[in-house]
C-alpha beads as a LAMMPS data file, in Angstrom:
LAMMPS data file: protein, C-alpha beads

358 atoms
357 bonds

1 atom types
1 bond types

-500.0 500.0 xlo xhi
-500.0 500.0 ylo yhi
-500.0 500.0 zlo zhi

Masses

1 110.0

Atoms # bond

1 1 1 233.353 -338.397 -27.230
2 1 1 235.964 -339.250 -24.709
3 1 1 234.985 -342.045 -22.558
4 1 1 234.256 -341.912 -18.807
5 1 1 234.636 -344.486 -15.661
6 1 1 233.488 -344.513 -12.699
7 1 1 236.165 -345.468 -10.184
8 1 1 235.381 -346.797 -6.712
9 1 1 236.916 -348.462 -3.890
10 1 1 235.172 -350.312 -1.355
11 1 1 234.637 -353.005 1.028
12 1 1 230.974 -353.565 3.219
13 1 1 229.149 -350.714 1.163
14 1 1 225.800 -352.942 0.958
15 1 1 224.469 -350.269 2.859
16 1 1 225.144 -347.097 0.360
17 1 1 226.338 -349.151 -2.789
18 1 1 223.331 -349.117 -4.932
19 1 1 222.253 -345.554 -3.741
20 1 1 225.201 -344.316 -5.119
21 1 1 225.147 -346.546 -7.619
22 1 1 221.478 -345.183 -9.092
23 1 1 222.166 -341.934 -9.289
24 1 1 225.913 -342.411 -10.732
25 1 1 225.263 -344.381 -13.212
26 1 1 224.061 -341.637 -15.706
27 1 1 227.140 -339.864 -15.639
28 1 1 229.534 -342.645 -17.053
29 1 1 229.500 -345.175 -20.104
30 1 1 231.119 -348.262 -17.469
31 1 1 231.702 -348.419 -13.779
32 1 1 234.778 -350.037 -12.462
33 1 1 234.767 -351.515 -8.438
34 1 1 237.993 -353.060 -6.379
35 1 1 236.748 -354.733 -3.114
36 1 1 238.905 -355.059 -0.765
37 1 1 237.797 -357.969 1.082
38 1 1 233.830 -357.272 1.719
39 1 1 231.749 -360.212 3.022
40 1 1 228.590 -358.890 2.554
41 1 1 226.372 -358.026 -0.837
42 1 1 228.617 -355.554 -1.650
43 1 1 229.990 -357.806 -4.922
44 1 1 225.934 -358.197 -5.739
45 1 1 224.617 -355.011 -5.742
46 1 1 227.850 -354.358 -7.792
47 1 1 227.246 -356.895 -10.255
48 1 1 223.326 -355.485 -10.829
49 1 1 224.999 -352.446 -12.523
50 1 1 227.199 -353.775 -14.601
51 1 1 230.384 -353.257 -13.204
52 1 1 233.792 -354.425 -13.675
53 1 1 234.398 -355.983 -10.521
54 1 1 238.237 -356.290 -9.405
55 1 1 239.571 -357.440 -6.693
56 1 1 242.733 -355.760 -4.075
57 1 1 244.284 -356.848 -0.512
58 1 1 244.518 -354.350 1.722
59 1 1 247.309 -352.938 3.145
60 1 1 246.451 -350.049 4.986
61 1 1 247.404 -347.632 2.054
62 1 1 244.351 -346.252 0.205
63 1 1 246.531 -344.597 -2.100
64 1 1 247.191 -347.888 -3.755
65 1 1 244.013 -349.240 -3.489
66 1 1 242.791 -346.083 -5.723
67 1 1 245.593 -346.368 -8.142
68 1 1 244.889 -350.179 -8.743
69 1 1 241.614 -349.374 -9.358
70 1 1 242.417 -346.862 -11.545
71 1 1 244.703 -349.293 -13.423
72 1 1 241.552 -351.082 -14.328
73 1 1 239.396 -348.476 -16.158
74 1 1 240.592 -348.176 -19.866
75 1 1 238.392 -344.615 -20.073
76 1 1 239.596 -341.829 -21.008
77 1 1 238.770 -339.843 -17.840
78 1 1 237.388 -341.533 -15.081
79 1 1 235.044 -339.983 -11.943
80 1 1 235.944 -341.496 -8.683
81 1 1 233.432 -341.690 -5.765
82 1 1 232.726 -343.638 -2.077
83 1 1 230.057 -345.346 -2.194
84 1 1 228.675 -342.956 0.564
85 1 1 228.593 -340.164 -2.131
86 1 1 225.435 -339.826 -3.876
87 1 1 225.274 -337.206 -6.607
88 1 1 222.438 -334.279 -6.079
89 1 1 222.925 -332.232 -9.351
90 1 1 225.439 -332.629 -12.740
91 1 1 225.020 -334.213 -15.655
92 1 1 226.795 -336.606 -18.076
93 1 1 227.254 -333.600 -20.179
94 1 1 229.005 -331.768 -17.422
95 1 1 231.873 -333.922 -17.506
96 1 1 231.655 -334.308 -20.685
97 1 1 232.321 -330.798 -21.753
98 1 1 235.311 -330.521 -19.213
99 1 1 236.805 -333.999 -21.018
100 1 1 236.929 -333.112 -24.133
101 1 1 238.578 -329.432 -22.580
102 1 1 241.444 -331.315 -21.312
103 1 1 243.035 -328.647 -19.552
104 1 1 242.566 -329.387 -15.984
105 1 1 241.483 -331.504 -13.072
106 1 1 237.925 -331.550 -11.872
107 1 1 236.841 -330.711 -8.021
108 1 1 233.541 -331.749 -7.053
109 1 1 231.255 -330.063 -4.409
110 1 1 230.329 -332.392 -1.377
111 1 1 228.949 -331.768 1.853
112 1 1 229.261 -334.122 4.750
113 1 1 226.752 -335.051 6.975
114 1 1 227.671 -334.666 10.576
115 1 1 225.863 -334.545 14.070
116 1 1 226.495 -332.168 16.478
117 1 1 226.304 -332.491 20.290
118 1 1 222.524 -331.507 20.217
119 1 1 221.758 -334.673 18.031
120 1 1 221.264 -331.937 15.125
121 1 1 222.441 -332.920 12.080
122 1 1 225.018 -330.311 9.913
123 1 1 226.510 -330.415 6.901
124 1 1 230.641 -329.026 6.360
125 1 1 231.131 -328.131 2.245
126 1 1 234.558 -329.019 0.669
127 1 1 235.713 -329.489 -2.942
128 1 1 237.496 -332.843 -3.330
129 1 1 239.491 -333.843 -6.464
130 1 1 237.494 -336.625 -8.379
131 1 1 237.534 -336.339 -12.176
132 1 1 240.893 -337.112 -13.687
133 1 1 242.361 -338.073 -17.071
134 1 1 243.748 -341.744 -17.883
135 1 1 246.928 -342.174 -16.370
136 1 1 246.496 -339.720 -13.073
137 1 1 247.585 -341.303 -9.753
138 1 1 247.280 -341.020 -5.739
139 1 1 249.858 -340.557 -3.120
140 1 1 249.079 -340.903 0.201
141 1 1 248.433 -343.588 2.417
142 1 1 244.615 -342.185 3.594
143 1 1 243.444 -338.477 2.880
144 1 1 244.863 -338.831 -0.212
145 1 1 245.643 -336.524 -2.852
146 1 1 245.222 -336.656 -6.414
147 1 1 249.390 -336.092 -8.119
148 1 1 248.712 -333.724 -11.233
149 1 1 250.641 -330.557 -12.661
150 1 1 247.032 -329.928 -14.083
151 1 1 245.155 -326.887 -12.842
152 1 1 242.356 -328.041 -10.160
153 1 1 239.315 -326.679 -11.461
154 1 1 235.335 -326.791 -9.724
155 1 1 232.686 -328.893 -11.850
156 1 1 229.360 -328.021 -11.564
157 1 1 228.666 -331.518 -9.342
158 1 1 227.187 -331.406 -6.272
159 1 1 227.358 -334.554 -3.577
160 1 1 226.299 -335.615 -0.277
161 1 1 228.340 -337.659 2.025
162 1 1 226.795 -339.447 5.048
163 1 1 229.844 -341.458 6.189
164 1 1 230.762 -339.479 9.761
165 1 1 227.240 -340.120 10.101
166 1 1 228.078 -344.059 10.678
167 1 1 231.138 -343.101 13.297
168 1 1 234.569 -345.613 13.331
169 1 1 236.576 -343.916 10.664
170 1 1 238.067 -341.498 13.255
171 1 1 240.425 -344.728 14.846
172 1 1 241.327 -346.179 11.667
173 1 1 242.152 -342.682 9.992
174 1 1 243.971 -342.143 13.118
175 1 1 246.496 -344.918 12.755
176 1 1 247.516 -344.986 9.225
177 1 1 247.965 -340.914 9.725
178 1 1 250.719 -340.954 12.593
179 1 1 252.155 -344.058 10.687
180 1 1 252.417 -341.376 7.868
181 1 1 253.553 -338.660 10.103
182 1 1 256.474 -340.558 11.548
183 1 1 258.094 -340.883 7.908
184 1 1 257.413 -336.795 7.044
185 1 1 257.502 -335.378 10.349
186 1 1 257.328 -331.705 9.207
187 1 1 254.840 -331.995 6.509
188 1 1 251.803 -329.297 7.641
189 1 1 249.484 -331.245 5.335
190 1 1 249.229 -334.573 7.987
191 1 1 249.820 -332.606 11.071
192 1 1 246.780 -330.652 9.601
193 1 1 244.448 -334.059 8.793
194 1 1 245.993 -335.635 12.607
195 1 1 245.206 -332.843 14.835
196 1 1 241.782 -332.579 12.654
197 1 1 241.400 -336.014 13.079
198 1 1 241.800 -335.871 16.786
199 1 1 240.092 -332.862 17.533
200 1 1 236.798 -334.723 15.853
201 1 1 237.334 -337.554 18.224
202 1 1 237.189 -335.116 20.926
203 1 1 240.545 -335.839 22.184
204 1 1 241.433 -332.548 22.250
205 1 1 244.578 -332.368 24.534
206 1 1 246.353 -334.519 22.610
207 1 1 245.004 -332.606 19.325
208 1 1 246.248 -329.899 20.587
209 1 1 250.668 -330.529 20.611
210 1 1 249.844 -331.190 16.575
211 1 1 247.483 -328.511 16.112
212 1 1 250.338 -326.529 17.490
213 1 1 253.042 -327.556 14.636
214 1 1 251.008 -327.124 12.007
215 1 1 249.880 -323.679 12.893
216 1 1 253.824 -322.985 13.448
217 1 1 254.671 -325.339 10.203
218 1 1 251.904 -324.411 7.739
219 1 1 252.290 -321.622 4.642
220 1 1 250.222 -318.657 4.938
221 1 1 249.424 -318.563 0.846
222 1 1 249.116 -321.327 -0.932
223 1 1 247.456 -324.274 0.482
224 1 1 244.091 -325.289 0.695
225 1 1 243.563 -326.259 3.991
226 1 1 245.427 -323.541 6.146
227 1 1 242.220 -321.589 7.197
228 1 1 240.165 -324.846 7.927
229 1 1 242.883 -325.584 9.981
230 1 1 243.188 -322.802 11.515
231 1 1 239.398 -322.136 12.344
232 1 1 239.645 -326.042 13.600
233 1 1 242.447 -325.345 15.773
234 1 1 240.205 -322.053 17.705
235 1 1 237.301 -325.173 18.612
236 1 1 240.029 -327.260 19.888
237 1 1 241.426 -324.195 22.305
238 1 1 238.049 -323.620 23.232
239 1 1 237.603 -327.365 24.204
240 1 1 240.613 -327.082 25.799
241 1 1 239.876 -324.405 27.912
242 1 1 243.014 -322.605 26.451
243 1 1 241.458 -319.201 26.234
244 1 1 244.432 -317.218 26.570
245 1 1 245.494 -318.719 23.435
246 1 1 242.906 -318.947 21.399
247 1 1 242.114 -314.751 21.599
248 1 1 245.911 -314.881 20.663
249 1 1 245.351 -317.083 17.524
250 1 1 242.350 -315.393 16.410
251 1 1 243.768 -311.859 17.076
252 1 1 246.382 -312.516 14.689
253 1 1 244.378 -314.334 12.007
254 1 1 242.009 -311.356 11.630
255 1 1 243.363 -310.416 8.683
256 1 1 243.994 -312.741 6.816
257 1 1 240.891 -314.738 7.520
258 1 1 238.474 -311.890 7.800
259 1 1 236.397 -312.769 4.742
260 1 1 236.025 -316.187 6.604
261 1 1 232.604 -316.682 7.595
262 1 1 233.322 -319.920 8.997
263 1 1 236.401 -317.959 11.217
264 1 1 234.155 -315.007 12.610
265 1 1 231.599 -317.807 13.707
266 1 1 234.438 -319.644 15.901
267 1 1 234.884 -316.516 17.151
268 1 1 231.473 -315.410 18.441
269 1 1 231.178 -319.312 19.596
270 1 1 234.727 -318.408 21.235
271 1 1 233.997 -315.037 23.138
272 1 1 230.895 -316.835 24.506
273 1 1 232.087 -319.650 26.110
274 1 1 234.916 -317.463 27.391
275 1 1 232.774 -315.327 29.086
276 1 1 230.876 -317.830 30.417
277 1 1 233.405 -319.298 32.066
278 1 1 234.620 -316.354 33.690
279 1 1 232.396 -313.248 32.993
280 1 1 234.730 -310.986 35.324
281 1 1 237.265 -311.775 33.464
282 1 1 236.638 -311.319 29.476
283 1 1 232.860 -309.474 29.842
284 1 1 235.087 -306.923 27.955
285 1 1 234.558 -309.358 25.134
286 1 1 230.945 -309.143 25.045
287 1 1 230.405 -307.023 21.899
288 1 1 232.099 -308.864 20.039
289 1 1 229.598 -311.555 19.998
290 1 1 227.131 -309.681 18.306
291 1 1 229.665 -308.625 16.098
292 1 1 230.926 -311.611 15.140
293 1 1 227.690 -313.138 14.226
294 1 1 226.737 -310.069 12.144
295 1 1 229.934 -310.108 10.318
296 1 1 229.311 -314.068 9.006
297 1 1 225.726 -312.826 7.802
298 1 1 227.268 -310.071 6.195
299 1 1 229.677 -312.464 4.604
300 1 1 227.232 -315.268 3.845
301 1 1 226.845 -318.779 2.625
302 1 1 230.532 -318.644 -0.090
303 1 1 231.007 -322.705 -0.669
304 1 1 234.366 -321.725 -1.969
305 1 1 235.190 -321.501 1.546
306 1 1 234.996 -325.046 2.042
307 1 1 232.940 -324.633 5.677
308 1 1 229.791 -325.403 7.124
309 1 1 226.417 -324.807 6.112
310 1 1 224.476 -322.244 7.520
311 1 1 227.751 -320.325 9.371
312 1 1 227.117 -317.936 7.079
313 1 1 223.421 -318.076 7.366
314 1 1 220.749 -319.595 9.738
315 1 1 223.030 -320.672 12.435
316 1 1 224.548 -317.229 12.503
317 1 1 221.021 -315.420 12.401
318 1 1 219.932 -318.035 15.296
319 1 1 222.781 -317.144 17.714
320 1 1 222.188 -313.301 16.790
321 1 1 218.422 -314.657 17.733
322 1 1 219.870 -316.451 21.392
323 1 1 222.201 -313.346 21.614
324 1 1 219.266 -310.294 21.799
325 1 1 216.827 -313.016 23.724
326 1 1 219.852 -313.122 26.358
327 1 1 219.793 -309.571 26.510
328 1 1 216.103 -309.223 26.758
329 1 1 215.898 -307.376 23.265
330 1 1 212.907 -310.109 22.306
331 1 1 211.728 -307.602 19.378
332 1 1 215.613 -308.319 17.793
333 1 1 215.578 -312.298 18.890
334 1 1 212.299 -312.518 16.945
335 1 1 213.991 -311.073 13.878
336 1 1 216.862 -313.035 13.867
337 1 1 214.910 -316.067 14.649
338 1 1 212.302 -315.407 12.180
339 1 1 215.520 -314.999 9.338
340 1 1 217.308 -318.850 10.483
341 1 1 213.417 -320.146 10.412
342 1 1 213.520 -318.940 6.881
343 1 1 216.305 -321.167 6.129
344 1 1 214.233 -324.247 7.671
345 1 1 216.048 -324.293 10.785
346 1 1 213.844 -326.133 13.289
347 1 1 215.581 -324.884 16.777
348 1 1 214.324 -321.319 15.405
349 1 1 210.379 -322.296 15.137
350 1 1 210.836 -323.125 19.073
351 1 1 212.892 -320.253 20.062
352 1 1 209.796 -318.084 18.518
353 1 1 207.156 -320.252 19.846
354 1 1 208.543 -319.839 23.438
355 1 1 208.496 -316.000 22.635
356 1 1 204.899 -316.574 21.695
357 1 1 205.742 -315.114 18.667
358 1 1 204.769 -316.553 14.800

Bonds

1 1 1 2
2 1 2 3
3 1 3 4
4 1 4 5
5 1 5 6
6 1 6 7
7 1 7 8
8 1 8 9
9 1 9 10
10 1 10 11
11 1 11 12
12 1 12 13
13 1 13 14
14 1 14 15
15 1 15 16
16 1 16 17
17 1 17 18
18 1 18 19
19 1 19 20
20 1 20 21
21 1 21 22
22 1 22 23
23 1 23 24
24 1 24 25
25 1 25 26
26 1 26 27
27 1 27 28
28 1 28 29
29 1 29 30
30 1 30 31
31 1 31 32
32 1 32 33
33 1 33 34
34 1 34 35
35 1 35 36
36 1 36 37
37 1 37 38
38 1 38 39
39 1 39 40
40 1 40 41
41 1 41 42
42 1 42 43
43 1 43 44
44 1 44 45
45 1 45 46
46 1 46 47
47 1 47 48
48 1 48 49
49 1 49 50
50 1 50 51
51 1 51 52
52 1 52 53
53 1 53 54
54 1 54 55
55 1 55 56
56 1 56 57
57 1 57 58
58 1 58 59
59 1 59 60
60 1 60 61
61 1 61 62
62 1 62 63
63 1 63 64
64 1 64 65
65 1 65 66
66 1 66 67
67 1 67 68
68 1 68 69
69 1 69 70
70 1 70 71
71 1 71 72
72 1 72 73
73 1 73 74
74 1 74 75
75 1 75 76
76 1 76 77
77 1 77 78
78 1 78 79
79 1 79 80
80 1 80 81
81 1 81 82
82 1 82 83
83 1 83 84
84 1 84 85
85 1 85 86
86 1 86 87
87 1 87 88
88 1 88 89
89 1 89 90
90 1 90 91
91 1 91 92
92 1 92 93
93 1 93 94
94 1 94 95
95 1 95 96
96 1 96 97
97 1 97 98
98 1 98 99
99 1 99 100
100 1 100 101
101 1 101 102
102 1 102 103
103 1 103 104
104 1 104 105
105 1 105 106
106 1 106 107
107 1 107 108
108 1 108 109
109 1 109 110
110 1 110 111
111 1 111 112
112 1 112 113
113 1 113 114
114 1 114 115
115 1 115 116
116 1 116 117
117 1 117 118
118 1 118 119
119 1 119 120
120 1 120 121
121 1 121 122
122 1 122 123
123 1 123 124
124 1 124 125
125 1 125 126
126 1 126 127
127 1 127 128
128 1 128 129
129 1 129 130
130 1 130 131
131 1 131 132
132 1 132 133
133 1 133 134
134 1 134 135
135 1 135 136
136 1 136 137
137 1 137 138
138 1 138 139
139 1 139 140
140 1 140 141
141 1 141 142
142 1 142 143
143 1 143 144
144 1 144 145
145 1 145 146
146 1 146 147
147 1 147 148
148 1 148 149
149 1 149 150
150 1 150 151
151 1 151 152
152 1 152 153
153 1 153 154
154 1 154 155
155 1 155 156
156 1 156 157
157 1 157 158
158 1 158 159
159 1 159 160
160 1 160 161
161 1 161 162
162 1 162 163
163 1 163 164
164 1 164 165
165 1 165 166
166 1 166 167
167 1 167 168
168 1 168 169
169 1 169 170
170 1 170 171
171 1 171 172
172 1 172 173
173 1 173 174
174 1 174 175
175 1 175 176
176 1 176 177
177 1 177 178
178 1 178 179
179 1 179 180
180 1 180 181
181 1 181 182
182 1 182 183
183 1 183 184
184 1 184 185
185 1 185 186
186 1 186 187
187 1 187 188
188 1 188 189
189 1 189 190
190 1 190 191
191 1 191 192
192 1 192 193
193 1 193 194
194 1 194 195
195 1 195 196
196 1 196 197
197 1 197 198
198 1 198 199
199 1 199 200
200 1 200 201
201 1 201 202
202 1 202 203
203 1 203 204
204 1 204 205
205 1 205 206
206 1 206 207
207 1 207 208
208 1 208 209
209 1 209 210
210 1 210 211
211 1 211 212
212 1 212 213
213 1 213 214
214 1 214 215
215 1 215 216
216 1 216 217
217 1 217 218
218 1 218 219
219 1 219 220
220 1 220 221
221 1 221 222
222 1 222 223
223 1 223 224
224 1 224 225
225 1 225 226
226 1 226 227
227 1 227 228
228 1 228 229
229 1 229 230
230 1 230 231
231 1 231 232
232 1 232 233
233 1 233 234
234 1 234 235
235 1 235 236
236 1 236 237
237 1 237 238
238 1 238 239
239 1 239 240
240 1 240 241
241 1 241 242
242 1 242 243
243 1 243 244
244 1 244 245
245 1 245 246
246 1 246 247
247 1 247 248
248 1 248 249
249 1 249 250
250 1 250 251
251 1 251 252
252 1 252 253
253 1 253 254
254 1 254 255
255 1 255 256
256 1 256 257
257 1 257 258
258 1 258 259
259 1 259 260
260 1 260 261
261 1 261 262
262 1 262 263
263 1 263 264
264 1 264 265
265 1 265 266
266 1 266 267
267 1 267 268
268 1 268 269
269 1 269 270
270 1 270 271
271 1 271 272
272 1 272 273
273 1 273 274
274 1 274 275
275 1 275 276
276 1 276 277
277 1 277 278
278 1 278 279
279 1 279 280
280 1 280 281
281 1 281 282
282 1 282 283
283 1 283 284
284 1 284 285
285 1 285 286
286 1 286 287
287 1 287 288
288 1 288 289
289 1 289 290
290 1 290 291
291 1 291 292
292 1 292 293
293 1 293 294
294 1 294 295
295 1 295 296
296 1 296 297
297 1 297 298
298 1 298 299
299 1 299 300
300 1 300 301
301 1 301 302
302 1 302 303
303 1 303 304
304 1 304 305
305 1 305 306
306 1 306 307
307 1 307 308
308 1 308 309
309 1 309 310
310 1 310 311
311 1 311 312
312 1 312 313
313 1 313 314
314 1 314 315
315 1 315 316
316 1 316 317
317 1 317 318
318 1 318 319
319 1 319 320
320 1 320 321
321 1 321 322
322 1 322 323
323 1 323 324
324 1 324 325
325 1 325 326
326 1 326 327
327 1 327 328
328 1 328 329
329 1 329 330
330 1 330 331
331 1 331 332
332 1 332 333
333 1 333 334
334 1 334 335
335 1 335 336
336 1 336 337
337 1 337 338
338 1 338 339
339 1 339 340
340 1 340 341
341 1 341 342
342 1 342 343
343 1 343 344
344 1 344 345
345 1 345 346
346 1 346 347
347 1 347 348
348 1 348 349
349 1 349 350
350 1 350 351
351 1 351 352
352 1 352 353
353 1 353 354
354 1 354 355
355 1 355 356
356 1 356 357
357 1 357 358
């Protein structure tokens, strides 16, 4: 039977480490934790769980730290987690069966929580490679990637991640990303990471030049990040109020991204805000708002597309409710609000009460 280790790098993770380890310990035989300079109770918590603790001097290089941590494990296979990732579903037998087959590396599904400007907590889905055989290593100083010739296959493991709610990561990551990009200025993946980081930091004008270069260089096929990059680019153009560029991008991608709910949700949002900016100029796009959000519902939630949870269901339904309410069609508005409420979306319930419905 293959042995399985949990491998982590940590620094000042007392907030989340106990929760992470209490859920993940049932998946593995041993726990290996490499600390990069904690001054809180992180190491004390690690010792509570019987972890094999090592130390690594931080060098602004996540891959270097991960590779050192992996080198400390003597297990046949390793599950790699961050301290702010918590197991939601999945069992030891899922990993064991995968390891015994040994023909792939495993990607887990992760839901990242983030706070919208409204204050609502939303979640986006991503698949990230985290289960690998001994001898596998990482490359990349930040947003590091597994280096392996084995195919990547999804595992039936789901995690929640709340690190983005804590803030402060954008500035740290950007410094490392820009340094790496200076060495590989034509690398579309690095351009993707830099542009998205700036977009999330709300530096829209600065992000625009990186998005533009990313879009000119990224291959149309064969990457797992192109769709995410293009959809983020649409939102960035919206925030930068570059409406004409946004309409051109939307039109250019309508065939390639036609099956992505997040693309159509971005389109609906773009059309709405562009029209509000200049009704006379953009009124011709009014029918596209309803069409975009209805297409989201037709597609539904597709976790493999790594989008925002709700863009294929309750968020699209809610926006359709708003659309029909603004246009005076209360009956249809209530229908879509109820659909959104049925998925537990609190703002929909508020609109139903405001309209005198149930």
